[in-house]
N, C-alpha and C positions, 0 to 999 in steps of 0.2 A: 504494499500500499504506500502511496506517495505521501510525503509530508505535507502538512497544511501550508498554503501559500501565505505570504505576507498579508494579502487581503482577507485572510480567514483567521488572523490571530484574534485572541480573546479581547473583548472590549475593555476599556478602563472601568474601574468601579463607579457605579453610579447610573448604569444602565447601558442601553445599546448606543453606539456612536451615530451621529447625524449622517444621513446619505440621502441620495435622490429617491430611494425607495421608502423614506419616511419610517412608519411604524414597522414595516417589513425588513428593515435593515438589519443585517447580521444574522438573519435566519440562516440555519444550516441546510445546504443542499448537498445530498449525496449522489454523485455521479457514478453509475456503475456501467462500465463498457470496457471491453477487452481491446478496444482500438484507441491508443493514446492520442492519435491525431484528432479524432472525434471528441474526446474528452476535453482536449485543449480548445477545440473549436467551440464547445458548449460553455466552458468557462469564460472565454473571452466575450462571448455574446452576452452572457449574464453578468459580468464584472461590474458594468456601471451601476447596477442595482444595489451594490453594497452587500451582497450575500457572502456567506462563509462557505467554503467548499471542502468536501471530503471526497475521496475517490476510492473506488474498488474495481478490480480487474475481473472478478468473477462472482458468481452467487455466494461462495463460501466467505470470501472476503466482505461481500456486502452485509451478510448477516452478523459477521463479527463487528463491523463498523456500526451497524444499527444498535447492537447491544452496548457498545462502548459509548458512542456519541449521541444516540437518540436524535437523529436528524429531523428537521421540519418537513422535508420533502425528499423523495427519491426520484431520480431521472435514471431508468434502467433499460438497457438494451435487452431486447428479447432473446437473441441468440448469442449465447456465451459458452465457453468450454465448461464442462461439469454442470453445475446447476444453472439452468437457463432462467431468464427474467420471468417467465410464467410461473415456474416452479417457486422461485423465491417470493413472488407476489402471493402465491397461495399460502406460504408459510407466514408471511407478514400479516396477512389479513386473518389467518387462523389464530394468530396470537395478538390480536388488536385490543384485547381486554385490558383493564387497569393493571392486572398483574403481569402482563406481557409487554409488548412493544408500545401499546396504546395506539391512537389513531396517528398514522402517518400516510399522507397522500402518496400515491404512486403514479408517475407517468411512464408508460412504457414506450420505448423507441424501437423501431424495426425499419430495415431496408426493404422488406416485402411490403407489398400494398396492404390490403385488408385481410390478409390470410389469417393472421392470428388475432386480429382486432377484437372480434366477438368473443373469443375464448378468453382473452386478457381482461376484458370488460366484465364478463361473467365471473371471473375469479376475484373481482374486486378492484382491478386497476381503475384509478379515477380518471385517467385520460390516456389518450393514445396519439403518438406522432409518428409519421412516416417520413424517414430519411430520403433525401435531404429536406429539412424544413427551414422555413424562414425564421430568422432570429427574432423578428419583431413578434411573430406568432408565438415563438417558444417563450419569449419574455412575458407576454400577455397571459399564457396558459400557467406559467409558473407563478406569477403574481396572483392569478385566480385561485390556484391550489393553496398557496401560502395564506391567502385571506381565509380560505375554508379551514385550514388548520389552526389559524389564529382564533377563528370563531369557535372551533371545536374545543380548543384548549381553554377559552373563556367559559364556555358552557360547562366543561368538566370541573373547573375551579368553582363556579357558581354552585354546581351541584354538590361539591365537597363542602363548601361553606354552609349550604342549606342543610346538608347532613350533619355537620358539626352543630349548627344552630339547633336542629331538632333533637339531637342527642343532649345538648345542654338544657333545652326546654324540658325534655323527659326527666333529666336528673333533678332539676329544680321542682318539677311537678311531684316527683318521688319524695323530695326533701319536704315540700310543703304537706304532702299527704302524711308523711311520718310525724311531722310537727303537729298536724291536727289530731293524730292518734295518741300523742305522747304527753305524759304528765311531766311539766318541766322541772319539778323539784326532785322527783325520784328516777326520772327517765324511764319509768314503767309505762305501760299502756294506760290511757285514761279511761274514765267511767264510760264515756260515749262509745268508744271503740269496744270496750268489754261487752256492753249490752248488745252491740251489733253481732259480735262473735257468739254471744250466748244463744241468740235466736238461731244462728246457723248450726251451732254444735248440738243444740237440743234437737233440732229437726233431723240432723244426721243420726244422732244416737236413736231416736225413735224409729227412723226409717230402717236402719240396719241393726235394730236390737242390740246395740253395743253399749257397754257401760259408759257412764259420764259422771264425774264428781265435780261438786263445786265447794270451795272452801272460803269461808269468811274469816279474816284474822284482824284482831284489834289490840293495839299496844295497851298494856295495862298501865292505869294511872298516868296516862300521857299529859293530862292536864296539870298534874303535879310536877312533872318534868319541866313543862313550859313555865310554870309559875316559879319554880325554884331556880332554874338555870337560864331561863330566858328563851324566847321563840327561836333565835338563831341556833341554839344548841339542840332544841327540840327538832328543828329541820335536819340537823345532823344525825340525830337519833333515827329519825324516819328514813333518812337515806341509807343508813347502815342496815336497818331492819330489812328494807326493800332489797339491798344487796344480798344479804345472807339468805333470804328467803328465796331469791331468784337462783342462788347457787344450789340450793337443796332440792329444786324442781327440775323436771326434764326440759330439754329444749322445745318439745312439742306442747308443754304446758303454757297457758296464757296467765301472766300475772299482771294485775292492774291496781292502781290506786283508786279505791272506790269513793273515798271522801275523808278529809281530816286525817285521822291516824289509822284508818281502816283500809286494809288491802283484801283483794278477792282474786281467787284462782279458778281456772277451769282445767281439769285434768282429764283429757279424752282417754278413752279406752282403759279407765281406771275403775275397779270395782271397790266395794267397801273395805276390804282388808288392806289393799294396796293404798287406798286413799288414806286410811288411818295411820299407816306406817309413814307415809309422806308427811302428813300433819305433825306427827311425833318428831320426825327428823327436823322439821322447821322450828318447832316449839323449842327443842333442845339447842339448836344453834342459836336462836335469839337469847335464850337463857344464858348462853355462854359468852354473849357479846360483853366486851369491856371497853367503854368510851371514856376518854380522858377529857375532863373538863378543866378549864383554867379561868379562874375569876379575874375580874378587873384588877384586884389587888395582887395578882400574881400566884395566888393560892391554887393548888392543884387538887383534883379530886377525881377518883375513879367512879364512873356511873354504870350501873347494870340495869337492864330492863327485862321484862317478860311480856309474853302475849298469849291471848286466849284465842282458840280456834273452834269454829263449827264447820261441820262437813255433812253434806247430803248427796246421795248417789242414786242415779238411775241405772236400771229400770226400777220403778216403784208404782205400785197401784194407786197411791194417793198423790204422786207428783205428775200431773198431767200437763203441766205448762211451764215454761221458764220461770214465771213468777212464783209457782209452787216450790221450785227447786231453790230459788233465792230465799223465799220465806223460811223454808226448812232449815237451811244452812244458818240464816240469822237467828232463828229461835235457838239453835244448838249453840251458837256463839254466846248468846245471853245466858243460856244454861251453864256454860263453862265459867263465865264471870261469876254468876250466882253461886257456884259450887266452890269458889275461892280463887279464881283466875289461875293463870299459868297452867292450863290444861286443855285438852281436846274433848269436844262432846260430839257424838255422831248421831245422825238421824236414825231412828228405828221406827218400823211400822208398829 
């Protein structure tokens, strides 16, 4: 392959250099022909337009040059040793996707009249010239193809920008959706989202006759914690309880802040025995929490807390609606508090 001429050197930083071709200046034209005299003739004819040139003597060199330089236009002889122009055109057009060569216009050149013109155009050649051709005609056709290439490149870039914008919009939408479902203090699901999921999970459990447990949890003497240590420390306690509870449940379990110091959980595919064990794990983890409080005077104190839990499970002959399941778990929660707190009570028929 011949080296690039001085007219084809890279432009200085800041964009393409000015030339009579305006916005098409410095576009790269790959000339593929095994006749050096014809290559030189084409270069001289197109030189006033300010294009950059690459050369290849056969089809194999052409494919190598395309991979390395990604030209904006290919002027290619039909008849060459080895891979001919028609075969190379077939390869180029078969790999015109974004992961391949992309769109590169191809103008086939031949000394024969219309013998291979139809075949070349059917294979995707964008234009066809019969040698010898007028240089003014060649210049006009090259300019037309380069404009087409520029429009295609601009369209691809606009589509990429649109795709990026759509992905960013989808990401923002997901963020907003997550925020609308999340309690800002604990980062758990909020009550509204929990109630949506409760309807769905209850219907699914009834449809497939699968077990579903609902747990209500309330931090014991939380008002006393707030009154003694202040609301910021109360928030810290609530976050710690939420975190340790989440860690003791499965990934498929839904944990939400239901209101104040009350948490609520849905445990799909969980029968009474497994639900009770899960509640005891949570209760013991909360009982084992140790939180450090530092007063405004610098004194430090270790604070502990406990929680009471109520749990109800489907299937049940008396729990026929989501509200029934909620009410049963709530009644068990208050039974746990009435029995002395820091314990679990389970709904029984």
